[in-house]
N, C-alpha and C positions, 0 to 999 in steps of 0.2 A: 358592898358587892359589887363586884364589876358586872361589864357588860356580855348578856347574853349571845351564843347563838343558834339561829335554827334550822333543824334539820327533818326531810320530809319524814312524812308515818311511817310508823313499820317497818324503819330502821334498828330497833332492837330485834326483830324477828332474826334478820340477817347477824345479826351480831349473836345471840344467841343460838343458833344454827354452826355457828364456825367454829364451837367449840372452844369458843375467846377464853381462857384461863388467866388470872389474877389470883396473885398470893391471901392466903387466908390465912389467918390469926385467932387463938382464944376470943371467947365473946369477954366482954365488962363490962361496965357501966358504961365506960369511957369509951368502950369502941366507935368508931362510922359506923353510923349503919344507915343500909340503902334500903328505898323503897322504890319498888315498883308498881305502877298500878294500870290495871288492861280494865278501859274502857269499850262498851260497846258507840256506834256510833253511825248516823244513815251513811249509803253511798254520795248526799248529798252535802253530806261533811256536820250533818248536825248531830244533838246529842239526845241519849234518852229512849225509851220505847216507841217514843213518835216515829223514830227513824227506820229503813226500811231495811237493808243488805245491813248488815255488820260488817266493824273491822277492829284491829285488833289496837290499840296505843299505848304506848309504853313511857313511860316516865321514869329514869333515875337519876337523882341527885349524888349525887357521891361530893365531900370535902374533903383535901388532902392536906396538912397542914405539916411542913417539915426544913429542918435551915440543912440536909443534904440528900443523899441517895439512900446513905444511912438511914439517916431522920424518916424517910418513910414510912419505916417498920414498927417506929416508938410512939407510946401510949398517946394518946390526946392531951391526956396533962401537962407530960411534958414539954410540949409544944407551943403551952401560953406562954410561958417566961421568953422562949423565940420569939415568939410574936409581938414581944412587949419591947425587948430586945429593939427589933425591925424598928419597931416605932420609933424608938427616941433617938435611934442612930440617921431612921433616914427622915424623919420629918412627919412621924406619924403612919405613913404607910395605908392611910385608906380605910384599916380591916378594923379601928377602935381597939380597945383594951381586952384582953384573952375571958376576962367575967363576960363582955358584955357576946362576942362573938363567941363562946360556948352556950350562952341563953340563948341570942337568936338560930345558935344550928338547933340547940334543946327544941325551943318551939317550931319551929321549921319540921324536923321528925313527926312531932307529936301531929302539929297540922295533915302530913301528908299521910300517918293512923288514920286521923276522924274521916279525912278522906275518902280513904280505902273501904275502912269501917261503912261507911256513909253506900258506897257504891255497891258492896255484896249486901247489902242490906234490897237493894234497889233493885237489883238482877233476883237476887231469891224471887222476890215479890212474881216478876216475870217471869221466872222459869228460866234464866237463863243459864248458858253454858258456865263452868266456871273459872275465875280469871285463870291467868295466869301470871305468876308470883315469883320476882328473880331475888334468890335469896342475898342476905345480906355478906356482901366482899367485905377486908380487912383492910388496914395499908397496902396500899401499892405503889410501886415506881412511878410517879406520872409518866416520867417520859417515854419507860416501856409500854405502860398503858396507851398513852397514845399513838407510840409508832405499830404496838401490836392493832389497836381497833383501822388503823388509817391504812396499815398490810391488809388483814382480811377484806376490809370492803373492797379494795382494790383489785385481790382474788378474784370476788364476786360479779367484780364489773367488769373485767379486762380493761382495764382502761386506768384514766388517771385519778386517784381520790378526792372524792368529792362531798361533800360538805353535810355528810348525815350525821355528824356533830357538834357539840357548841361546848365551845371553849371559852372561859374567861381565864388569861393570862394574867396580872399583877405584880410587877418584877418593882421591888428597892430600886430606889436609888443608885444603892450599892453594888448591884449587882449579883452578888455572892448566895445572899438567898432570897428567897421565892416564896413566895403562899400562891396557890393554882387551887382555879376552881371548876372540876370537870362536871356538866350537866347533859345528859344527852335526853334528846327528848322528841318525838314525832308530833308533837303538835304547838309547834310556834306560835300560834294564837294562842291558844290556851296562858303561855307562861308569858309571853312576851307582849303578844299582843298585833306583831308587826315583823317582815322581815328582816332583822335587823342581824350586822353582819358583827363580827368583832374583828377588832382594828389586827391584833397579835397572833395570827395562825402562824401553826410552823407545820411545814407536811415534813424536811429532808431531819431525817436520823441516823448518823450515820451504824448503827446498832441494825443488826438482819432484825426479818420478822420472825416473830415466832413461830406461824405456821412454815415459813420453807422450810426453817430449822425442823422443827416437826417433820414435814416432810423427807429430809434429807436422811432425818435419824432414821427413818425406813421407809428403807428401799424395797419392800416386799409391797407399797403401797403401788409406787412407780411402777412397777412389776404387773398388778393386777390391772392397773389403766389401762396398759399397752395391750397386755389379755384382751380385756374389753371391749377394748376398741378396734382390733383386728378381728374378734370377731363379732361385735357392731356390723364392722364393713362384710364380710366375709354372707352374713344372714340376709344382710340390704342387696348383694350383687345376686343369689339365687332367688332372693324373691323378685329379683330384677328380670331375670332370667325366665322365669315360669311365665310373670306376668306378658315378657314378650310371646315367650313360646304358647300362651293361652291367643293371642291376637292374632301369634301366623294360624294358629288351626281353628278362628274361628267358623263360623259355619256358613260360607257364601253364597248360601241361598237359605230362607226360610218356608216352614212350617204354609205360612203363607203368600209362598210366591206359586202354591201350589193348591189350589181351593177346594179341588174335590177334596185333598186330603183334608184338610181341616175341617171341613163342614161334620165329618165323622169322628177322627182323634188324630189329631197334630202329628207328622213325623217330621222329625229334624233331622235339615239335608246339612251334606258335609264337601267339603273341600278335598277330603281325603277319600281316602277308597271306601265306598263303602262296604260295609262289612259284606262277606261272600256267602251265600245261604247255599250248601252240598248239594251238587248239581243232582244227585238222586232225592234229595227232597224237593228242589223244583219239579222234576217229574212225574214224582209221587204227589203234587198236589195239584197238576196239574189235570191227571187222571182221575184226579177226584173229584174235580171242579165239572168234569164237560160227560154228561149220559145219554142215551137215547132217549129217554122222556124228554129231556131237558132242547132236545132235538124236534122231536113230536111237538112239543108247544111252539117251537122255532118257528115251525112248518107251516099252522096253522096261521101264524102272524105273519106271514110272508109271501103266504100265496094268493093270486090275481089272476084272474082269466086274462085281466087286459091291463097292460100298461108300459107302452110304448115311451119313448123319451119326450118328455115336457108335457104327456097328455096326465089327465086329473088320477087315474089312476098310480104313475112314474109319483104325484105327485103327493099321497098317500102316502106310498112306501116311504119317501122320502121322510113324510113326519113322524111315521114309527121307526125306523131311525131314529131319528133325533129325540125323539120320547127315551131311547132306549139309552143312548148314550147320556142323557143327561139324567136321567135315573142311578146310572154306573160313576156319577160325576168325575167325565170325564170334558165336562164344558166344548158340547158341540160347537161346531163352525157350519156356514155353507159355503160355495164357493160359486158363484149365477156366473153362467153364459152365455151369449146366446149366437146364435150359431146356423148355418146356412146348411140343408141337408134337401137331399133329392125324396120326392114318396110319389107311390102311384097316380095317375090323372085323377083327378077329380070327380069329373066327367069323363066322357067317354073312356077307351082301355087302351093297355098294351097290344098287339096282336103280331101272327104270321098267318099267311098264307101259301100252304104246300101243297101241289096240285091241283090243284084249284078246291082246298081245301081251309077254311079258315078256321083261326081257334086265340082264343080270345083269353090268355090267361090269367090270372090274380094276382101272382106274386110275382112280382121284382126283383132289380137288382138298383138299385140307389148308387148315385152318381154316371148311370150310364149316359152316354151321349144319345139327344134326341133326333128324330130322323125314321127317313124310310133304307132299308137297305136290300139291294136287290142282286141275285145272284145264285152259283146251284150251290147243293149242301155238298161239304165234306166229313166224313166224319173221321174225328181227330184223338179217337180216345180219351185220355184225360187230359191233354191240351199241354202237355208237359214240354220241354225244348226237344226232348229225344224224340218225343211223339211223330212229331212235326217233321223233326230232321228227318224220320225216318217215310213220313209220305212226300216228304221231296225226293229222299234216295228211289222212290217209285215213281219218279216225273208226275209226281203231281202238283200242278200250281196251284199255290194257295191262295194268289191273290183275285180279291175283290169275292172269295168264297165265304158262304156262312157256313162258318165252321159247329159241327154239334160235337158235344162234348160232355162226361161223367164228373159228375161231382165226388169231390175225392179226390186224397192225394197231395193237391194245390190246393192255396185258396182260390176266388173265383177270383181276385183279382189278380192276380197268377194268369191265371187260364186265358184274361182275355188280353194283359199284356204281351204272352208271346203269341197271342195271335193278330194283334196289332202291327208285330213285327214282322210278321209276313202278311201282310198288306189282306189281312182278311177283311171285310167287310161287314160281319156281327158275329156272333158268339151265340149258341142256345147250348142253356146244359140244362142239364135234368141229372135226377136218381137212379142209377139202374138197380132195375131188383135185385141182381146179384151182389150187389153190395151193400145195397140197403133195405133193409125188409118193412115196407110202407107201404101205404096202399096205393092205388093206381093214379089214383086224383088229386093226392098230396100235393101243394102248391108248396115251393121254396123263395125265400127270403134270403135277401143278404147285399154288399155290397161290395160294388168294381173300383174301390178306389186306391191303388197302388202307393197305400200309404196310411197314416193316420190320422187323426183330427178332422178340423175342419180346412175340407179344401180349399177354402174361399179364404182364407186366412191362415196362406202356409204361413210356418215360424211365428205367427203371431198370433197371442192369446185373442179368444173374441168376448173380449169385453165391452161392455156397452159403449165406453168411452173410448176406444181403440180405434185411431184414424188409421184406415186398412189403405192398403195399395192396390192400385187396380192388378192384380193378377189373384192367378187359380194357380194349384199344385201342377206338379212335374206329373205329378200319378192320376191323370184324369184320362182316363181314356177317351180316343176318339174315334172309334167307334160303337155301334151298338150292341149291347146285352141285355139276356132276357134269358129268364129262367121258365121252362115249362114240365108237362107233368109227365111221368113214366109211363103214362098211358099215351099221350100226344106225342113220344117220342119214339116209342115201339111202333104206332101206324108212321112215322118216317123212315125207322130204320128200315123195316118189312118193304121199302116201296124202292130202296134204292139200289141201285145197281153199280157196276166199275167192277174194279177189284176186290178180292175178298182181300179181308186186313190181316195185317202179319200175324205167324202163329203164335209168336210173342204174347201176342196180346191176348189169348185163349177167348177169345169171341168167335160169332160165327159171320159177325157182320160182314156186308161190304162195304166200300167207302164210299161212295156214290160215282156219278158221272156227271157230264152236260146235261144229262136229261132232266135232273132233280131240280130243275128250279124252287125259289121260293121268293119269298117277301117277307119282309119285318120290319114293324114299325114300335116305335118306341115312344110316349109322348109323358114322360116323367116329370112334376115340376116341382121348382125349389121352392121350401117352405122355410121359414125362418122359426126356431124353437128356442126357449126358455129354459135350458138344464140348470138344476141344482146337483152340483157335488157336497155331501157330507161330509166331516170329519171332527173326532176325537181324538186325542193324544191320553195315551199314559205317560206324565213326566218322569225320567232319568234322573238318579241322586246323585251322580257324579259329573256325565256328559250330554246332560239335557239338550243341547242343541245339537246331536248324531243321533238320526232316529232309523227304525224301521219301519217300513210302510206296507202294511198289509191290505188288499183291497181286493173288491169285488162290484161288479156288475150288478146294476139293479133294474133296467129295464130289461125289456124282451120282445120281440115279436107276434108275441102269444101270451099263453100262460108260461114260457121259459119256466117250466118248474128245473131242469138242471140247468140251463144255460143261466139261473141270476138266483131262484129260490132255495137254490142250496148252497151256492156261496154267500150270500149274503145271512144266511141262518150261521154259517159257520161266521164268517166273519162276527155280528154279536155275538153269540158263546163265546168267544175268545177273550173277546173285549169284556163282557162279563167272568166271567175265569179270572183274567187276568190283571182285570180291576181289584176282585176277592181277595186276592194272591195279596196284593200289594197294601190294602187295606187292614185284614186279617188275620193274613199268617205270617208277617215281616218281612216279604217279601222285596228288597230294593234294587230294580232292576239302572243298570249303571248308566243305560243309555234309554231313549222315549222309545216310542211305539207309539206310529199315528194311525188310523185306522181309520179307513177311505171308501166313504160309500159310493160309484161312480154311474152317471148316465146317458145315456147316449151308447152306449156300448156297442152296442147291434149296426152302427152306423158305422162301424171301423174305431175301436176306442174311442171314440169324441172325445168327454167328457174326460178320461184320464189322458190325452194330449193336450189337449186346452190347460189343463192343470199343470204341467210341467215346461208347456210354451212359456205362461204364466211368472214360474218362481226358477223359471233354467237355473238359473247362478247361483240361485240357496238351493235347490236340491241336488244339483249336481254335484254339489261340496260337504252337505251335511248330511244325504241319505245314502246311508249304511248298504241296505238292498230294500228289494220290491218282490212279494210273494204275493200269486196271483190268483184269487181263489174259483175263481170261473167256472164252468162245467168239470167239478172237481172230482163228481160220482157218474159215470155214467156203465158201470158195468163192476161185476166183480173177481171178475178171473184174471188181470191183469192190472198190472201199476206201471204208470207212463211218468218223468218227470224230466222237461227242458230247462235248464238252466244255462244262466253263467259258466266257463270251467273254472273261476276261484273257488263257484260253490261244489265243485261235485265230492270233495271233500269230504265237506260238511254234510251233503246229503247222505253220502256214505254209512259215514258216521252213526246219521238221526235215523238210516232205516234200518241199522242194524241194532237200536233200540227201541222204537217202536212194533208192542205188538203187532201181528195180523190180524185177522178181523174172524178168520177162527180161532181164533189164542193159540195155535199153532206154528208156533217160532215168531218169526219176527218178519215185517215185512222186505226183510234184507235176501230171509232164507226161504221167502216162499216164493220169493217173485222176480227175485236175480238169473237164478239156476246158478250161481260160479260165475256171471259173466253180467256185469251193471252195468258198460258199455252196450252191450249188445240185448241185453232185455229190456234195459230200466230206462238206461239212458237215451234219447231222442233230440234234434234239432230246435229249437224254438222258430217258429213261425209266426212269417209278416203277422195272418190275422191275429195271434195270440195278443191278448194285453200286456205283457208283461216284454211285446218285442221295444214298444217304442221306450220305456223308462230303460231298457240295455243297448241298442241299437241310437237310440235320437240321444240320450242324458247321462251315458256310461254308467247306470245302479249297476251292479250286480244284481241280478233278477232272477227266478223261479216258477216255472210253472209245471203244475203236475195233478195229476187224474188216476181214478179206477178205472180200467175201461174193457171192455169184452173182448179180449184177446186183441188179433190187430183189425180187427173192426170199428169203421167208426160211430160215434151214437148216431141213428139213421134221423132220429127229432130234433135235432138241431136246426132251427131257421126254420118249422114251420110250425104250424097250429096243432101238433100232434104233441108238445113239448111238455106231456106231464104227469103227475101224479103218479096214476095208475102204472102210463109205460113206461116209466122208471122205477116201478117195483115189478113190472115182472122183467123189467134188462138186470135187476139186483138180484131177485129172486126174495121179494119185499126186506132187504135188509138196508136199505135207505139210511134212516137213525143209525146204524148202525157203523155202518160206514163212516158217513160225517163225523163219528165220533172219532176214528182213526183219523180220518183225513186233518179234523182240527188237532188232535194230538202230532202227527208230520208236522204240520207246517208251525202249530204252537210250539214245539220244541224246539223248530229253526231259527224263530224268532227269539226268544227267550234266548236262545246260546248265544246269539249276536248280542243279544242288552244282557247279556250276564257276564261272559267272563271278559275279563282285563284288557285280553289283543282279540281282534276278530278271526273267526276263524278261515279263514279263506288262504289258498292254495296255488301259488302261483307260477306250478311245476306243470300244469298242463299246459296253462297259456307259455311257454318255452318250449313245449315239444310243438304244438301248433305253428311259433312261429318257424321254428329250425326246420319243422315237416314242408312249409311253404317256400319254404326259402330253397331248401334242396330242389324240390319240383321246380322251380324258377331257373336254378343254374343249369336243370339238365337239361331244361329246353332249351336255353341262351344258349348253352354249348352246340347243341343240334345244331337249331339256326345258324351261328358262326360259323360251323362245316360243312351245314350242307348249301346253304342261301346265303353267305355272306353280305351278300348287296345288299340285305333287307335292313338290315340294325348297323350304326354307324359303330369304324371298328374303336374307337375311342371306350364302346362301352363297355363296362364290366360289373360282374357280380360282387366285386372285392366289398364295398360299400355295404352291399345288400345285408351281405354275410358280417360282417362288423357289425354295425346296427344290431342284428341281431346277438351277436356274441356281450355284446355292450348290456342286452338284457340282461342276459341268460350270467352274466357278472355282476351286475345290480343285484340281482334276486339274490344272487349268494349273499353279498353284501345285507341288505337287506337279514337275511338269516345270520350272518353272524352280531348284527346291530343288538334283535331280538335275546339272540342271547346273551350279551353280555347286558342290556338293562335290565334297571330292577322295575320290573313290571305295574310295583306299587307307587311308584314316583306318576303319580297324576300325568304329568306335563308331557315327561317323555311316552310316555305309553300312548298318551293320543298324538304324538308326534307320528311313532309307528304306526301306529291307525290310521292317521293321514295320507304318509305313502302309498297303505295297500289299499286305502281308496282312490285313491289317485290316476291308480293302473286301469283300470279298466276308462276312467273318464280320459285318460289323455291314449285309447287307443281312436279315439273319436279322431279323425284327421279334420286340422285347423285351416286344411288349402280349400274344403268342399263347404257352399255354403247352406245354411241346413234350409232356406227356403228352394235351393235345387235339391239336395240330395240329401234328407233331413239324417238315414239312416248311414251315417255318417263313419263307424265304426270299421275299419278297418279289416276285421275276422271275421265279426257276425253281420257288417250291412251289408248294402244292398245297391250297387253302384258301379261305374267306373274304377273308381280306388280305392278297391279293397284288393286284398291280395291273391281272391279267386278268381275276379276279373281279372285279372294281368297275366296268371298260367290261361284262364282262357282265350287271352289277347294272343299269348305266345299261340297257340294252337290253330287259332284263325290264322297267322301272320303264316307260319308253318304249312298250309294250305293253301294260303292264297287263297281264301277265301272273300266273298263281300264282305268289307267293313272291315279290313284287316287296311289300320295305321302306325307306322312304325313311330313319327311324331309325337303322338299323345301318346306310344306303350310307353315314348320316353321320358314324357314328360313324369304320365303317374307312376312311375317308378322311380324317378327324383323323390316324390313327391313322398309314397308309398317308405321309402329308406327315412327319410327325413323322422316323419312319422314315430315310425320305431325305435328311433336313436333320443326323439324326444320322451318315449315313454322312460328306455334305458334314465337316462338324467333323472327326470324324475323320482324316478325310485330312489337311485343313488342315493339322493338326501341332500348333504351341502355341498354347495355349489363350487364352493375353496377344493372340494377332494375329488373331486369327480375325474380329475386325469388320474390321477395315483392309482383310481376303485375303476374306473371302468373303461 
């Protein structure tokens, strides 16, 4: 028998799975039989049950004897003679006689059958799976069988046919007839014992493969394969698209980034638009969580008889706020500052002597100049600029005089600043009984810094590591200032001589003369205090780095119930209510809310201003608004709001949605009387804690309060600011009024963090700019006509008017951009909101130093850079009054023009579209 060629294991499985078809014939005793044996073998090549993993090993032995292609189907017996004939012609052929060949074949078949039987018995004993047996096949054409086997294997491997079969060809010397033996086996080692390779392989056949013929005869198979391929491609494309889309929408925040939510119930954060809760449901939830009983408990927790800034009482309240914020999972933090303030003398006292009578008041005004001033007394009403001008018109010289003025109308600092402009030497301030229903011996406390924050670190935060330059605030007065009691003031007024007060003042006081001499001595001391601002945050779900700040003063001169206790209680209750809405009611604010408890507010919003100075670049860019809660309940018969014009429309809407304290209508219907600007809106004063946020940092801000008509609350800045006195002023309605105040402040804050677009209205500013420009134009034209020598001929108002027009067009462009923008697009909505937020900030004059003029806002600030100051300067030029400076006016005029133009450019948006748009 010829040499055999080895093939890899498992080759028969490939062949059988390819549906290799061989001709079959009737069975007879002489028919060539084929036996396939499957054996179990370990993955390491071992045999028998001791092996691990099992595999199938197949063996097929076939023998074909024939003279030619037709003889392939002849009976085996007919081939014996042919074999013998070839042996005689070719010298034997190496195959033996027909009887020998038949005998060998029979023995081999019987041996295989015996092996199959033994193998089955072994597997039966170990419970193996049934063997796979290939049924016998009859005689086939040797050439066709070899071609089909080779082609089938090549189809599966997509390459050159490999040696998966063992063929042994033995050709006789004549070359016309052949005896071929083909054996397929996967175990070469078992059959041959080595890697023997046949010497007579022939892989080239002119006949076409059987499978190719079959597929060509079945075109629908090709069609099926094409459709299946296309379907798989489409499915793969869709899967890839969905996976990529899921990546794009993968949350940019996680519950772990908001620990205060994670500790209770993880809330999934989204980069897409947070699901909007219906605004009506938001209002309803807030109203449900605010109650009078909760405020009564809060009042008890924050009431303190003594909690001046930096004192032990202030620290106790600080710890209470931190505890509350921690309880609400707002992760509080503190901001520590070391500030310098003025306190009354520790030993000795401030005093004054009038007509030989000495008085030593215990009240004081922080930041007053120290020393002794001597002069005569002049009664100056409220100390406003108009009041002082009226005295000048009466031919009264105010230089080196001591002015006696009433409290009210304007801040203590403004009264002193106005007096200093007239070269007065000192100012005495008292609470007149016609304005304030207080006791005659009531002492007054306050400050006279014409600014806010620590005046010894102007423009710089008072951190312990800050290197302070040796400068002081320009707002520190250079004259003495002291408060006196109503009784002390009455004693002076009774003794004054001179002219009678103007009738417009509606009083019977005399103005004083040269015989009414007085000596004032102030000995205040500078003290350094360590103060703590406390913060907590409810983080937004979309624009978490944009936030609304709600703040309240924590300190007070005395009990400070109306000044600080009510505001701090409202702050903490709002924090509790809104955090509970997020935690339990699935409310998801788009933006964050920062809750701030400031210290040293009584010294001039020191804590709040130092925070603004320390984080000016961040807060100016990211704070959407500031809501001040100081002094929000001082009465019940009136309601006042002071705010940035950007917020007027939002304020009006919220007034129409919040129920009035008596549940009879809304705040708007009860207090506006049909005219919001006249009966509710008022200017934001410099001594209001919201003022530095607006005029110093350019953050839209508001402050509001319940009032007792047109009268101020009489107990601010006194030791009489107690809960009992506030109950009298409100007819015991403090908790109920606090609920309404909390709803008003809360709804404004929630509206700003809930909506896609910030609810800011630019029309108010546009109208204000046009009004100022028209007034300036009219005055300039009058001066150019009446006194042309005062102003340069080249001066024109055209550029200022052009800047005002640019602002109006930029505002209109923003409105069009809003209409044409999909507000569900996070990035586009964010860009629009940033343009809106930049308006207030861009009204801060870039040409003024914050250390010299901290309130740089050209419309609502203070200083020569404002539009109001420009208009007043024209009045001075027209009347040839002292202080007129045409060159200064021209400079400030140009700077104001470009400030407005810069605001318009920022508002318009893309810089490449500015020429066409504005």
